N, C-alpha and C positions, 0 to 999 in steps of 0.2 A: 699598527701596520708597519710594514717594512719601509725603510727610507728609499729614496730614489737611487737607482743604480744606473750609472751612465753608460756602461759598456756591456750590459747583459751579464750572463752567467757562463761559467766554464763548462764546456761539454764533457770534460773529463771528471771533474769532482763536484760541480755545482756551486763552487764559490763565486763570489762577485768578481767581475772584471775590474781590475785596478788601473790598467793603462792600455793605450791603443796607439799603434804606429800611425802616423799621418801620411800614408801613402796608399795608392791603389793596391788592393790585395794584401794589406798589411796584417800584422799579427796583434793579438791581445795577450795580456798576461794577467792571470787571476791572482787573488789574494794568497793562494797557496803556491804561486810560482810557476804554474803550468803555462806554456806558450802554445797558442792555437790560432788558427785563422780567424780574423774578425767575422768572416762570413758564417763561421760555424758557432758563434756565440748564441746562447739561448736567451730569448727576449724576456722570459719570465723565470721566476725562482723555481727550479725543479723540485725543491724541497717543500713547497707550498702545495696544499691540496687544491682541487678545483674550486671548492667552496671559498677558501682563503683568497684565491685569485679573483673570484667573482666579487667578493666583498671589497677587495682592494680597488678593483676597477669601478665598482659602483661608487665607492667613496670618492675617487678622483673625479668622476662625472658630477657628483653632487657639488664638490668644491668648484669645479669648472663652471657649472651653471650659476652658482652663487657669485663667483668672482667676476666672470666675464659677461654674464647675461642678466645680472641684477635680479635673478629669481630667488625668492625666499626658499629656504629648504623644503617647506611643505609643497611649493609649486614644483620644485625639482623632483620631489618624491612622486608626484602625480605623473610626470613625464617618464620617469624611470620604470613605472609599473608595467609599461608595455615591453620592457626588456628583461627585467629581473623579477624574481618572485618576491613577495612581501617580506619573507624572513631575511633574505639577503639584504634588502634595502634597510630593514630595521637594524640589522647588525652594523651596517655601514654608518647609519645615523647615530647609533649608540656610540660608536668609536669616535665620530666627529664631535658629538656632544660632550663626551668625557674629556676631550682635549679643548673644549670651548673654542673651536675654530670658526663656527658660524652660529648665528641665532636667527630665530624666526621673527624677531621684533624689529 
């Protein structure tokens, strides 16, 4: 999955935001050098499909449950079934398992 992006994505080209002015109504600059209003940055990667975004969100929720609520991954899976379909959850778990980020033990 994609790493964390602090400043969203460029509305011009879709590249990750690299810097942000620390003032009201400031500007962002993307990796390709475009300057745009921080308000117009896109919060998700526009190059990802809806399925990839769903898997990424599901993955983050699983890690959140595991890290902050002491839920085993199997318990987190049960809670997420009310939000995501089983295939999305399975793909997110496969991604986490392949990186050995959590275990059910």
